[in-house]
BALUM-307472 format. One record per residue (C-alpha): residue in three letters; x, y, z. Coordinates in steps of 0.2 Angstrom, whole numbers, padded with zeros to 4 digits, always signed. Example, Ala and Ser with C-alpha at 12.3 -4.5 7.8 and 13.67 -1.06 7.14 Angstrom:
! BALUM-307472
ala+0062-0022+0039
ser+0068-0005+0036
END
This chain:
! BALUM-307472
met+0850+0406+0243
arg+0833+0413+0247
gly+0832+0431+0250
arg+0820+0441+0262
val+0808+0455+0261
thr+0806+0471+0272
leu+0790+0481+0272
val+0795+0498+0277
gly+0783+0512+0283
gly+0789+0528+0275
gly+0778+0540+0285
pro+0769+0554+0277
gly+0782+0558+0264
arg+0795+0568+0272
glu+0812+0560+0273
asp+0817+0565+0290
leu+0802+0556+0297
leu+0809+0539+0292
thr+0813+0528+0307
leu+0831+0523+0310
ala+0826+0505+0306
ala+0819+0511+0290
leu+0835+0519+0285
arg+0845+0503+0290
ala+0834+0493+0279
leu+0836+0504+0264
gly+0854+0505+0266
glu+0855+0486+0266
ala+0843+0484+0251
asp+0846+0475+0234
val+0830+0481+0227
val+0817+0494+0233
leu+0799+0494+0227
tyr+0793+0511+0231
asp+0776+0520+0232
arg+0771+0537+0225
leu+0768+0544+0242
ser+0783+0537+0251
pro+0799+0548+0253
his+0808+0543+0237
ala+0816+0559+0231
arg+0833+0554+0237
leu+0832+0535+0237
his+0848+0534+0226
his+0857+0540+0242
leu+0847+0531+0255
ala+0848+0514+0246
pro+0865+0517+0236
asn+0867+0498+0231
ala+0848+0495+0226
glu+0839+0493+0210
leu+0824+0506+0212
val+0807+0501+0205
asp+0792+0513+0205
val+0776+0504+0208
gly+0766+0519+0214
lys+0748+0520+0212
arg+0739+0536+0206
pro+0721+0541+0208
gly+0712+0531+0195
his+0728+0523+0188
his+0737+0508+0195
ala+0752+0506+0183
val+0757+0491+0193
pro+0743+0480+0199
gln+0744+0474+0217
ser+0745+0456+0212
asp+0760+0461+0201
ile+0768+0470+0216
glu+0767+0454+0226
ala+0774+0444+0212
leu+0789+0456+0211
leu+0792+0454+0229
val+0792+0435+0228
glu+0802+0435+0212
his+0817+0445+0219
ala+0817+0437+0236
leu+0817+0419+0228
ala+0832+0425+0218
gly+0842+0429+0234
arg+0839+0447+0236
his+0835+0458+0250
val+0819+0467+0244
val+0813+0483+0253
arg+0795+0488+0250
leu+0794+0506+0254
lys+0776+0512+0257
gly+0768+0528+0262
gly+0762+0530+0280
asp+0762+0513+0290
pro+0761+0497+0280
tyr+0747+0490+0291
val+0736+0506+0291
leu+0726+0505+0275
gly+0742+0500+0266
arg+0739+0482+0260
gly+0754+0477+0269
ser+0746+0462+0276
glu+0742+0456+0258
glu+0760+0457+0254
val+0766+0448+0269
ile+0754+0434+0265
ala+0760+0433+0248
cys+0778+0431+0254
his+0774+0418+0268
ala+0764+0408+0255
val+0781+0404+0247
gly+0792+0403+0262
val+0800+0420+0260
pro+0804+0428+0277
val+0796+0446+0280
glu+0800+0460+0293
val+0788+0474+0295
ile+0795+0491+0300
pro+0781+0503+0306
gly+0780+0520+0299
val+0772+0536+0305
thr+0754+0535+0299
ser+0747+0550+0289
ala+0731+0547+0299
val+0739+0555+0314
ala+0754+0565+0307
val+0745+0575+0294
pro+0732+0582+0305
gly+0746+0586+0317
ala+0755+0595+0304
ala+0740+0606+0301
gly+0739+0609+0320
ile+0724+0598+0323
pro+0725+0586+0338
leu+0715+0571+0336
thr+0711+0570+0354
his+0709+0584+0367
arg+0703+0582+0385
gly+0685+0587+0387
val+0683+0587+0368
ser+0687+0570+0360
his+0694+0555+0368
leu+0694+0544+0353
phe+0697+0544+0334
thr+0692+0533+0320
val+0702+0530+0304
val+0692+0525+0289
ser+0697+0523+0270
gly+0689+0535+0258
his+0692+0524+0243
ala+0674+0517+0243
pro+0658+0524+0250
leu+0653+0518+0268
thr+0637+0507+0270
glu+0622+0514+0279
thr+0626+0503+0294
glu+0644+0510+0294
leu+0639+0528+0293
gly+0626+0525+0307
his+0640+0518+0319
leu+0652+0531+0314
ala+0640+0546+0317
gly+0635+0538+0334
leu+0653+0535+0340
gly+0657+0553+0343
gly+0675+0559+0344
thr+0686+0562+0329
val+0684+0554+0311
val+0699+0554+0300
val+0697+0549+0282
leu+0712+0544+0272
met+0711+0548+0253
gly+0693+0554+0256
val+0692+0568+0243
asn+0682+0559+0230
ser+0670+0551+0243
leu+0668+0567+0253
pro+0650+0571+0246
ser+0643+0553+0251
leu+0652+0554+0268
thr+0646+0571+0273
ala+0628+0567+0267
gly+0628+0550+0276
leu+0634+0557+0292
ala+0621+0571+0292
arg+0608+0558+0287
his+0613+0549+0303
gly+0611+0564+0315
met+0628+0572+0314
ser+0626+0591+0316
ala+0628+0602+0300
glu+0639+0613+0310
met+0652+0600+0314
pro+0669+0607+0309
val+0678+0598+0295
ala+0696+0600+0289
ile+0704+0594+0273
ile+0723+0594+0273
glu+0731+0592+0256
arg+0749+0586+0253
gly+0754+0585+0271
phe+0772+0589+0276
his+0776+0595+0258
ser+0780+0613+0254
asp+0763+0616+0246
gln+0753+0609+0261
arg+0736+0617+0262
thr+0721+0616+0274
thr+0703+0620+0269
ile+0691+0621+0284
gly+0672+0621+0283
glu+0657+0613+0291
leu+0649+0597+0288
gly+0634+0606+0279
asp+0645+0616+0267
ile+0662+0607+0266
val+0658+0600+0249
leu+0655+0617+0241
thr+0670+0624+0250
ala+0681+0611+0244
gly+0675+0613+0226
arg+0678+0631+0227
ala+0696+0628+0233
arg+0699+0615+0220
val+0704+0602+0234
ala+0713+0587+0226
ser+0721+0571+0232
pro+0732+0566+0241
ala+0722+0573+0256
val+0717+0569+0274
val+0700+0573+0280
val+0696+0577+0298
val+0678+0578+0305
gly+0676+0583+0323
glu+0676+0597+0336
val+0695+0596+0337
val+0696+0605+0321
arg+0691+0621+0331
leu+0708+0619+0340
ala+0718+0620+0324
phe+0734+0630+0326
asp+0734+0642+0311
gly+0753+0647+0312
asp+0750+0664+0320
ala+0745+0660+0338
asn+0758+0660+0351
ala+0758+0647+0365
ala+0748+0657+0377
glu+0735+0661+0365
leu+0733+0642+0360
met+0732+0638+0378
gln+0718+0651+0381
arg+0709+0645+0366
ala+0710+0627+0371
ala+0704+0631+0389
ala+0689+0641+0383
phe+0684+0628+0371
thr+0685+0614+0383
ala+0675+0624+0396
val+0661+0626+0383
ala+0662+0608+0377
thr+0660+0601+0395
END
C-alpha cells in the first residue's frame, strides 16, 4: 500500500507555536524527518509511534543533501508509511518545500502541506518590531541571505521602500548593506539583527545601515538570525515600556514620518 507525505511548517522553533494540524500530523506519523530549526526537542512525545530522523542542515554543513532528503521521503512513502517532513518556519517560505512536493508528485506520492508560522514575521515580532506601521511602512519584502543579491535586485530592493526582512542573512550582511547604500538607501536607516528567535537566549542587536556590520562584529552575532532593515526598527519594544509609552512613541514617530 502506498503511503503519504505531510510537509509540516514547524514555525520559528517553539513547540507551542505549532498549529493544531501540525500536531495531528505528528501524532499520526510513522516517520518524521526533521530540521535543525524545527521544534524537535520533544518529538518523541509529539510523534510517539514514529521513527525520528535528523536531516537538519547547519551553516556550511549539509549532513544530508537535499536530494537525499527527497529520496528518503519517497522511499518511506512507497513502503506504505505516513511520512512527516517537519521544517522550520513555513515550508513554502525559503524552505525548499516545493522541491519536496515535486519529488513526491513525480512518483505519485500524495502530499499535504501544512503551513507554519514563518520566522520572517514571527521573529521580528518577538523582538517587538512590527513589519508594517501606519504612516511608516505599508509593505515588507522577504529575501534569502544565503547568496548575495545582484545589482538589479539591490536596486529594486532599495527603491521599494518599506521593510526588508532577510532570513539567514548574517554572512551576507556586508554585501547587503553595502549594496543598499550604493543604491541610495540612507546610512542612517535602522537595522536590527534578531538571533535565536523565541529561544531563551534570544538577542537583538540594533544599529544603522552604515555601521551595523561593525556593530554585529563587536557583538559576535551568529546564525540563526533574522535581519530587519527599515524605519519600523525604531518602534522596537525593548521590554521596559508600558502600553501608554509605546503608543506615545508610535504616535510621535508617525507624525515625524508623515
